[in-house]
DRENDOSE-94171 format. One record per residue (C-alpha): residue number from 1; residue in three letters; x, y, z. Coordinates in Angstrom, 3 decimals, padded with zeros to 6 digits. Layout:
<recs>
[rec NUM, 'ALA', [X, Y, Z]];
...
</recs>
This chain:
<recs>
[rec 1, 'MET', [038.829, 084.850, 192.095]];
[rec 2, 'GLU', [039.364, 081.721, 189.976]];
[rec 3, 'LEU', [036.284, 080.104, 188.446]];
[rec 4, 'ASN', [035.309, 076.774, 190.061]];
[rec 5, 'ALA', [038.218, 077.182, 192.499]];
[rec 6, 'ALA', [036.831, 074.902, 195.224]];
[rec 7, 'GLU', [036.081, 072.081, 192.795]];
[rec 8, 'ARG', [039.535, 072.387, 191.213]];
[rec 9, 'ARG', [041.312, 072.273, 194.572]];
[rec 10, 'ALA', [039.382, 069.189, 195.675]];
[rec 11, 'VAL', [039.891, 067.077, 192.565]];
[rec 12, 'PHE', [043.531, 068.121, 192.026]];
[rec 13, 'ALA', [044.300, 067.244, 195.656]];
[rec 14, 'GLU', [042.896, 063.759, 195.034]];
[rec 15, 'ILE', [044.995, 063.327, 191.884]];
[rec 16, 'ASN', [048.154, 064.444, 193.687]];
[rec 17, 'ARG', [047.446, 061.783, 196.322]];
[rec 18, 'GLY', [047.295, 059.220, 193.533]];
[rec 19, 'ALA', [043.527, 058.815, 193.750]];
[rec 20, 'VAL', [042.527, 058.973, 190.089]];
[rec 21, 'SER', [039.024, 057.781, 189.283]];
[rec 22, 'HIS', [038.380, 055.673, 186.200]];
[rec 23, 'ALA', [035.473, 057.972, 185.338]];
[rec 24, 'TYR', [034.406, 061.560, 186.033]];
[rec 25, 'ILE', [031.106, 063.194, 185.151]];
[rec 26, 'ILE', [031.339, 066.987, 184.920]];
[rec 27, 'GLU', [027.947, 068.675, 184.931]];
[rec 28, 'GLY', [026.878, 072.293, 184.924]];
[rec 29, 'ASP', [024.891, 074.855, 182.979]];
[rec 30, 'ARG', [025.989, 076.030, 179.563]];
[rec 31, 'GLY', [028.925, 078.415, 179.852]];
[rec 32, 'VAL', [030.071, 077.670, 183.431]];
[rec 33, 'GLY', [033.448, 076.341, 182.275]];
[rec 34, 'LYS', [032.925, 072.596, 181.858]];
[rec 35, 'ARG', [035.193, 072.259, 178.815]];
[rec 36, 'THR', [038.024, 074.195, 180.457]];
[rec 37, 'PHE', [037.655, 072.152, 183.632]];
[rec 38, 'ALA', [037.692, 068.872, 181.678]];
[rec 39, 'ALA', [040.851, 069.914, 179.815]];
[rec 40, 'ASP', [042.588, 070.883, 183.058]];
[rec 41, 'LEU', [041.497, 067.636, 184.723]];
[rec 42, 'ALA', [042.909, 065.595, 181.828]];
[rec 43, 'ARG', [046.148, 067.576, 181.984]];
[rec 44, 'ALA', [046.488, 066.831, 185.710]];
[rec 45, 'ILE', [045.862, 063.107, 185.188]];
[rec 46, 'LEU', [048.464, 062.864, 182.409]];
[rec 47, 'CYS', [051.009, 065.172, 184.106]];
[rec 48, 'THR', [054.408, 063.628, 184.853]];
[rec 49, 'GLY', [055.652, 066.516, 186.989]];
[rec 50, 'GLY', [055.511, 067.160, 190.707]];
[rec 51, 'GLU', [052.467, 069.179, 191.742]];
[rec 52, 'LYS', [049.870, 068.192, 189.155]];
[rec 53, 'PRO', [049.187, 069.786, 186.770]];
[rec 54, 'CYS', [052.652, 071.301, 186.765]];
[rec 55, 'GLY', [052.228, 073.064, 183.413]];
[rec 56, 'HIS', [055.901, 072.534, 182.518]];
[rec 57, 'CYS', [056.439, 068.841, 181.802]];
[rec 58, 'SER', [056.307, 067.431, 178.287]];
[rec 59, 'SER', [052.868, 065.946, 178.936]];
[rec 60, 'CYS', [051.368, 069.246, 180.127]];
[rec 61, 'ARG', [052.804, 071.079, 177.130]];
[rec 62, 'LYS', [051.418, 068.487, 174.720]];
[rec 63, 'CYS', [047.982, 068.714, 176.343]];
[rec 64, 'ALA', [048.044, 072.491, 176.037]];
[rec 65, 'SER', [048.910, 072.298, 172.331]];
[rec 66, 'GLY', [046.371, 069.568, 171.628]];
[rec 67, 'SER', [049.061, 067.107, 170.519]];
[rec 68, 'HIS', [049.099, 064.581, 173.363]];
[rec 69, 'PRO', [048.676, 061.110, 171.808]];
[rec 70, 'ASP', [046.932, 059.739, 174.896]];
[rec 71, 'LEU', [044.356, 062.517, 175.239]];
[rec 72, 'HIS', [041.312, 061.697, 173.104]];
[rec 73, 'VAL', [038.508, 064.231, 172.740]];
[rec 74, 'TYR', [035.097, 063.424, 171.266]];
[rec 75, 'GLY', [031.893, 065.404, 170.802]];
[rec 76, 'ALA', [028.385, 065.179, 169.423]];
[rec 77, 'ASP', [027.860, 064.590, 165.720]];
[rec 78, 'GLY', [025.219, 067.220, 164.965]];
[rec 79, 'ALA', [022.613, 067.153, 167.718]];
[rec 80, 'SER', [023.547, 063.812, 169.243]];
[rec 81, 'PHE', [026.432, 061.571, 170.205]];
[rec 82, 'LYS', [025.904, 058.488, 168.074]];
[rec 83, 'VAL', [026.661, 054.822, 168.659]];
[rec 84, 'ASP', [029.266, 054.679, 165.861]];
[rec 85, 'ALA', [031.414, 057.185, 167.767]];
[rec 86, 'VAL', [031.222, 055.022, 170.885]];
[rec 87, 'ARG', [032.278, 051.977, 168.886]];
[rec 88, 'GLY', [035.316, 053.934, 167.714]];
[rec 89, 'ILE', [036.102, 054.832, 171.330]];
[rec 90, 'LYS', [035.887, 051.180, 172.354]];
[rec 91, 'ARG', [038.347, 050.194, 169.621]];
[rec 92, 'SER', [040.744, 052.950, 170.705]];
[rec 93, 'VAL', [040.537, 051.995, 174.394]];
[rec 94, 'SER', [041.779, 048.500, 173.585]];
[rec 95, 'LEU', [045.122, 049.959, 172.436]];
[rec 96, 'MET', [048.020, 050.661, 174.805]];
[rec 97, 'PRO', [048.856, 054.303, 175.685]];
[rec 98, 'ASN', [051.622, 055.866, 173.594]];
[rec 99, 'ASP', [053.523, 058.217, 175.928]];
[rec 100, 'GLY', [053.099, 056.590, 179.308]];
[rec 101, 'ASP', [050.807, 054.330, 181.249]];
[rec 102, 'ARG', [047.673, 056.502, 181.145]];
[rec 103, 'ALA', [045.065, 057.519, 178.590]];
[rec 104, 'VAL', [042.209, 059.995, 179.010]];
[rec 105, 'TYR', [038.995, 060.159, 176.978]];
[rec 106, 'ILE', [036.936, 063.364, 177.133]];
[rec 107, 'LEU', [033.365, 063.022, 175.841]];
[rec 108, 'HIS', [031.791, 066.452, 175.388]];
[rec 109, 'ASP', [028.001, 066.660, 175.045]];
[rec 110, 'ALA', [027.740, 063.260, 176.716]];
[rec 111, 'GLY', [024.144, 064.000, 177.649]];
[rec 112, 'SER', [023.242, 063.906, 173.963]];
[rec 113, 'MET', [024.283, 060.272, 173.627]];
[rec 114, 'THR', [021.478, 058.075, 172.369]];
[rec 115, 'VAL', [020.381, 055.212, 174.615]];
[rec 116, 'SER', [022.066, 052.726, 172.286]];
[rec 117, 'ALA', [025.289, 054.755, 172.420]];
[rec 118, 'GLN', [025.225, 054.814, 176.219]];
[rec 119, 'ASN', [024.578, 051.076, 176.368]];
[rec 120, 'ALA', [027.472, 050.494, 173.956]];
[rec 121, 'LEU', [029.718, 052.574, 176.234]];
[rec 122, 'LEU', [028.577, 050.952, 179.464]];
[rec 123, 'LYS', [030.810, 047.861, 179.468]];
[rec 124, 'VAL', [034.064, 049.726, 178.856]];
[rec 125, 'PHE', [032.891, 052.502, 181.204]];
[rec 126, 'GLU', [032.358, 049.969, 183.975]];
[rec 127, 'GLU', [035.653, 048.133, 183.492]];
[rec 128, 'PRO', [038.085, 050.229, 181.433]];
[rec 129, 'PRO', [041.650, 048.990, 180.890]];
[rec 130, 'GLU', [044.029, 049.914, 183.700]];
[rec 131, 'GLY', [045.205, 053.504, 183.429]];
[rec 132, 'THR', [042.213, 054.624, 181.345]];
[rec 133, 'THR', [040.046, 057.495, 182.565]];
[rec 134, 'PHE', [036.814, 058.752, 181.040]];
[rec 135, 'ILE', [035.598, 062.339, 181.493]];
[rec 136, 'LEU', [031.957, 062.800, 180.521]];
[rec 137, 'VAL', [030.802, 066.405, 180.133]];
[rec 138, 'THR', [027.087, 067.199, 180.305]];
[rec 139, 'GLU', [024.712, 069.966, 181.339]];
[rec 140, 'LYS', [022.647, 067.536, 183.432]];
[rec 141, 'LYS', [023.789, 064.181, 184.726]];
[rec 142, 'GLU', [020.147, 063.062, 184.553]];
[rec 143, 'LEU', [020.529, 062.939, 180.758]];
[rec 144, 'LEU', [022.786, 059.922, 181.305]];
[rec 145, 'LEU', [021.405, 056.483, 182.044]];
[rec 146, 'PRO', [021.453, 055.620, 185.783]];
[rec 147, 'THR', [023.814, 052.735, 185.023]];
[rec 148, 'VAL', [026.275, 055.173, 183.427]];
[rec 149, 'ARG', [026.160, 058.010, 185.939]];
[rec 150, 'SER', [026.436, 055.638, 188.913]];
[rec 151, 'ARG', [029.890, 054.586, 187.693]];
[rec 152, 'GLY', [031.486, 058.031, 187.663]];
[rec 153, 'ARG', [032.597, 060.612, 190.224]];
[rec 154, 'VAL', [030.246, 063.557, 189.686]];
[rec 155, 'ILE', [031.708, 067.068, 189.764]];
[rec 156, 'ARG', [029.080, 069.813, 189.757]];
[rec 157, 'LEU', [030.227, 073.209, 188.488]];
[rec 158, 'ASN', [028.190, 076.187, 189.636]];
[rec 159, 'ALA', [027.813, 079.730, 188.385]];
[rec 160, 'ALA', [030.259, 082.401, 189.544]];
[rec 161, 'ASP', [029.365, 085.691, 191.205]];
[rec 162, 'ASP', [028.832, 088.766, 189.031]];
[rec 163, 'GLY', [032.023, 090.442, 190.231]];
[rec 164, 'THR', [034.168, 087.494, 189.157]];
[rec 165, 'VAL', [032.442, 087.281, 185.769]];
[rec 166, 'ARG', [032.747, 091.021, 185.164]];
[rec 167, 'ALA', [036.435, 091.086, 186.070]];
[rec 168, 'SER', [037.134, 088.142, 183.761]];
[rec 169, 'LEU', [035.176, 089.720, 180.908]];
[rec 170, 'ALA', [036.866, 093.101, 181.372]];
[rec 171, 'ALA', [040.267, 091.418, 181.209]];
[rec 172, 'ALA', [039.346, 089.417, 178.101]];
[rec 173, 'PHE', [037.629, 092.341, 176.329]];
[rec 174, 'PRO', [039.511, 095.508, 177.327]];
[rec 175, 'ARG', [037.690, 097.564, 174.667]];
[rec 176, 'ALA', [034.203, 096.673, 175.920]];
[rec 177, 'THR', [032.224, 099.614, 177.276]];
[rec 178, 'ALA', [030.656, 099.638, 180.718]];
[rec 179, 'ALA', [027.207, 099.238, 179.129]];
[rec 180, 'GLU', [028.359, 096.244, 177.081]];
[rec 181, 'LEU', [029.870, 094.640, 180.178]];
[rec 182, 'ASP', [026.657, 095.283, 182.127]];
[rec 183, 'GLU', [024.576, 093.547, 179.458]];
[rec 184, 'ALA', [026.989, 090.618, 179.182]];
[rec 185, 'VAL', [027.058, 090.105, 182.966]];
[rec 186, 'ARG', [023.239, 090.234, 183.131]];
[rec 187, 'ILE', [022.781, 087.681, 180.372]];
[rec 188, 'ALA', [025.639, 085.507, 181.663]];
[rec 189, 'ASP', [024.042, 085.065, 185.102]];
[rec 190, 'GLY', [027.285, 083.676, 186.483]];
[rec 191, 'ARG', [028.291, 081.755, 183.337]];
[rec 192, 'LEU', [031.505, 083.222, 181.980]];
[rec 193, 'GLY', [031.226, 081.365, 178.669]];
[rec 194, 'VAL', [027.820, 082.894, 178.013]];
[rec 195, 'GLY', [029.126, 086.375, 178.811]];
[rec 196, 'MET', [032.059, 085.914, 176.446]];
[rec 197, 'ALA', [029.704, 084.744, 173.676]];
[rec 198, 'VAL', [027.612, 087.910, 174.151]];
[rec 199, 'LEU', [030.628, 090.174, 173.784]];
[rec 200, 'LYS', [031.806, 088.191, 170.762]];
[rec 201, 'LYS', [028.287, 088.617, 169.304]];
[rec 202, 'GLU', [027.954, 084.835, 169.120]];
[rec 203, 'GLY', [024.377, 083.593, 169.225]];
[rec 204, 'LYS', [022.957, 087.088, 168.594]];
[rec 205, 'ALA', [020.730, 085.824, 165.754]];
[rec 206, 'GLU', [019.330, 083.079, 167.985]];
[rec 207, 'ARG', [018.674, 085.507, 170.843]];
[rec 208, 'ASP', [016.970, 087.926, 168.455]];
[rec 209, 'SER', [014.783, 085.081, 167.105]];
[rec 210, 'ALA', [013.845, 084.090, 170.648]];
[rec 211, 'LEU', [012.930, 087.655, 171.592]];
[rec 212, 'LYS', [010.737, 087.919, 168.498]];
[rec 213, 'LEU', [009.004, 084.612, 169.265]];
[rec 214, 'CYS', [008.296, 085.797, 172.816]];
[rec 215, 'GLY', [005.871, 088.270, 171.259]];
[rec 216, 'ALA', [003.865, 085.371, 169.844]];
[rec 217, 'VAL', [003.968, 083.462, 173.128]];
[rec 218, 'TYR', [003.011, 086.252, 175.518]];
[rec 219, 'GLY', [001.091, 088.484, 173.130]];
[rec 220, 'GLU', [-002.589, 088.507, 172.235]];
[rec 221, 'GLY', [-002.276, 086.748, 168.883]];
[rec 222, 'SER', [-004.394, 083.776, 167.880]];
[rec 223, 'ARG', [-003.437, 080.134, 168.063]];
[rec 224, 'TYR', [-002.844, 080.302, 164.308]];
[rec 225, 'ASP', [-000.329, 083.124, 164.831]];
[rec 226, 'LEU', [001.477, 081.054, 167.458]];
[rec 227, 'TYR', [001.749, 078.006, 165.212]];
[rec 228, 'GLY', [002.832, 080.117, 162.255]];
[rec 229, 'ALA', [005.602, 081.783, 164.250]];
[rec 230, 'PHE', [007.052, 078.527, 165.557]];
[rec 231, 'LEU', [006.643, 076.328, 162.512]];
[rec 232, 'SER', [008.598, 078.896, 160.518]];
[rec 233, 'GLN', [011.536, 078.015, 162.795]];
[rec 234, 'THR', [011.541, 074.295, 161.967]];
[rec 235, 'LYS', [014.845, 074.368, 160.150]];
[rec 236, 'LYS', [017.957, 072.439, 161.048]];
[rec 237, 'ARG', [018.013, 071.036, 164.564]];
[rec 238, 'GLU', [021.414, 072.636, 165.218]];
[rec 239, 'ALA', [019.911, 076.073, 164.486]];
[rec 240, 'LEU', [016.672, 075.501, 166.395]];
[rec 241, 'LEU', [018.273, 074.239, 169.610]];
[rec 242, 'PRO', [019.960, 077.514, 170.663]];
[rec 243, 'VAL', [016.701, 079.372, 169.918]];
[rec 244, 'MET', [014.852, 076.959, 172.199]];
[rec 245, 'ASP', [017.490, 077.359, 174.911]];
[rec 246, 'ALA', [017.107, 081.150, 174.676]];
[rec 247, 'LEU', [013.304, 080.843, 174.883]];
[rec 248, 'THR', [013.711, 078.713, 178.010]];
[rec 249, 'GLU', [015.847, 081.433, 179.600]];
[rec 250, 'ALA', [013.316, 084.094, 178.602]];
[rec 251, 'ALA', [010.464, 082.046, 180.088]];
[rec 252, 'ARG', [012.440, 081.705, 183.294]];
[rec 253, 'ASP', [012.873, 085.491, 183.395]];
[rec 254, 'VAL', [009.113, 086.003, 183.037]];
[rec 255, 'LEU', [008.293, 083.484, 185.772]];
[rec 256, 'VAL', [010.758, 084.814, 188.361]];
[rec 257, 'THR', [009.506, 088.328, 187.628]];
[rec 258, 'LYS', [005.933, 087.185, 188.251]];
[rec 259, 'LEU', [006.950, 085.541, 191.522]];
[rec 260, 'GLY', [009.339, 088.311, 192.549]];
[rec 261, 'CYS', [012.029, 085.777, 193.386]];
[rec 262, 'GLY', [014.881, 086.443, 190.985]];
[rec 263, 'ARG', [016.417, 088.702, 188.414]];
[rec 264, 'CYS', [016.208, 088.755, 184.628]];
[rec 265, 'CYS', [019.005, 087.407, 182.459]];
[rec 266, 'LEU', [017.964, 087.415, 178.816]];
[rec 267, 'LEU', [014.981, 089.769, 178.876]];
[rec 268, 'PRO', [015.150, 093.429, 179.879]];
[rec 269, 'PRO', [013.306, 093.758, 183.231]];
[rec 270, 'GLU', [010.573, 096.002, 181.799]];
[rec 271, 'THR', [009.839, 093.459, 179.053]];
[rec 272, 'ALA', [009.681, 090.607, 181.538]];
[rec 273, 'GLU', [007.257, 092.637, 183.685]];
[rec 274, 'LYS', [004.985, 093.232, 180.683]];
[rec 275, 'TYR', [004.944, 089.533, 179.788]];
[rec 276, 'ALA', [004.432, 088.500, 183.418]];
[rec 277, 'GLU', [001.117, 090.377, 183.454]];
[rec 278, 'THR', [-000.313, 088.255, 180.627]];
[rec 279, 'ALA', [-000.843, 085.011, 182.556]];
[rec 280, 'THR', [-000.976, 083.342, 185.947]];
[rec 281, 'ALA', [002.143, 082.027, 187.637]];
[rec 282, 'ARG', [000.955, 078.478, 186.986]];
[rec 283, 'ALA', [000.534, 079.159, 183.267]];
[rec 284, 'LEU', [003.961, 080.799, 183.099]];
[rec 285, 'TYR', [005.500, 077.774, 184.792]];
[rec 286, 'GLU', [003.843, 075.481, 182.240]];
[rec 287, 'ILE', [005.254, 077.639, 179.426]];
[rec 288, 'LEU', [008.755, 077.377, 180.930]];
[rec 289, 'GLU', [008.395, 073.609, 181.287]];
[rec 290, 'ALA', [007.173, 073.311, 177.682]];
[rec 291, 'PHE', [010.263, 075.064, 176.321]];
[rec 292, 'ALA', [012.676, 073.085, 178.509]];
[rec 293, 'GLU', [011.119, 069.760, 177.528]];
[rec 294, 'CYS', [011.063, 070.721, 173.848]];
[rec 295, 'ALA', [014.798, 071.431, 173.988]];
[rec 296, 'MET', [015.399, 068.080, 175.653]];
[rec 297, 'SER', [013.242, 066.354, 173.042]];
[rec 298, 'LEU', [015.248, 067.934, 170.224]];
[rec 299, 'ARG', [018.466, 066.745, 171.821]];
[rec 300, 'ARG', [017.019, 063.234, 171.718]];
[rec 301, 'ASN', [016.524, 063.498, 167.963]];
[rec 302, 'THR', [012.785, 064.150, 167.796]];
[rec 303, 'ASP', [011.788, 065.487, 164.372]];
[rec 304, 'THR', [011.878, 069.302, 164.481]];
[rec 305, 'GLY', [008.428, 069.673, 162.926]];
[rec 306, 'ILE', [006.889, 067.264, 165.427]];
[rec 307, 'ALA', [008.700, 068.937, 168.330]];
[rec 308, 'ALA', [007.473, 072.400, 167.252]];
[rec 309, 'SER', [003.878, 071.164, 166.827]];
[rec 310, 'GLN', [003.887, 069.517, 170.258]];
[rec 311, 'LEU', [005.354, 072.676, 171.766]];
[rec 312, 'CYS', [002.661, 074.886, 170.234]];
[rec 313, 'ALA', [-000.067, 072.557, 171.542]];
[rec 314, 'ARG', [001.371, 072.812, 175.071]];
[rec 315, 'LEU', [001.737, 076.577, 174.844]];
[rec 316, 'THR', [-001.876, 076.908, 173.654]];
[rec 317, 'ARG', [-003.135, 074.845, 176.589]];
[rec 318, 'ALA', [-001.008, 076.842, 179.021]];
[rec 319, 'LYS', [-002.400, 080.129, 177.692]];
[rec 320, 'GLY', [-005.957, 078.782, 177.964]];
</recs>
């Protein structure tokens, strides 16, 4: 089964009817296929063939090779999408398309745009030149200003079922053992990109750091031990963010285990059960919320030392 098949059919049907929006907002969890979907959407919009995307016309081939002059792709600079990048986009938008009468701008990590960057984008986002389409890619549309997200057609991508993820992983990694596939599918939780990263060993250091920090969070150490463990992680924001995302997933595993309402993704079930016994469900929810909000704070450029200190204070209160 194709990932995000229903969403693809719906939006491609609209494009083939000539109904191309001036702005799309693609949201979904990390690893569900947002970047692939955005690339395919841009290819369909720029396609000059019959059934779009045809995959055979000159435009489709150029998109596939990354050489289409009217497909512009931008991303975050470090941890955020800064206002200077948006100013560059605005200058580019004022130019006529090269190959045809359409131009597409893909903005990855759009949720990391600063408020000033979003405000700078707003005017051209509201009234882009004719034939210009923006595709904003973000994990949560709520990270965008209401004035920005109200101007785009939102496409929500959801996780796939385990069978689809496993089949895709087995095809991509024919040498993976059954045990390796089992672990990747468990950690992926429906997100093919996450499963592929596990089998490629990407992010292993961050996951290992998160698992080690869980001992300080759910163990019997002192407040001093907790602060010491986390403040030692206050390195570059780009390195701390994936650790915080992994800690958020681990905290979610502990909470659903406590409540008996879900399955574990990052943590082995027996580890999650051990941690779930250390606190009340309310305290575990507050720990989960603390990690999620710390990650969001880091994405908004809060100083890493300040973010870690605030996190430790919240974790200490949650643990009582």
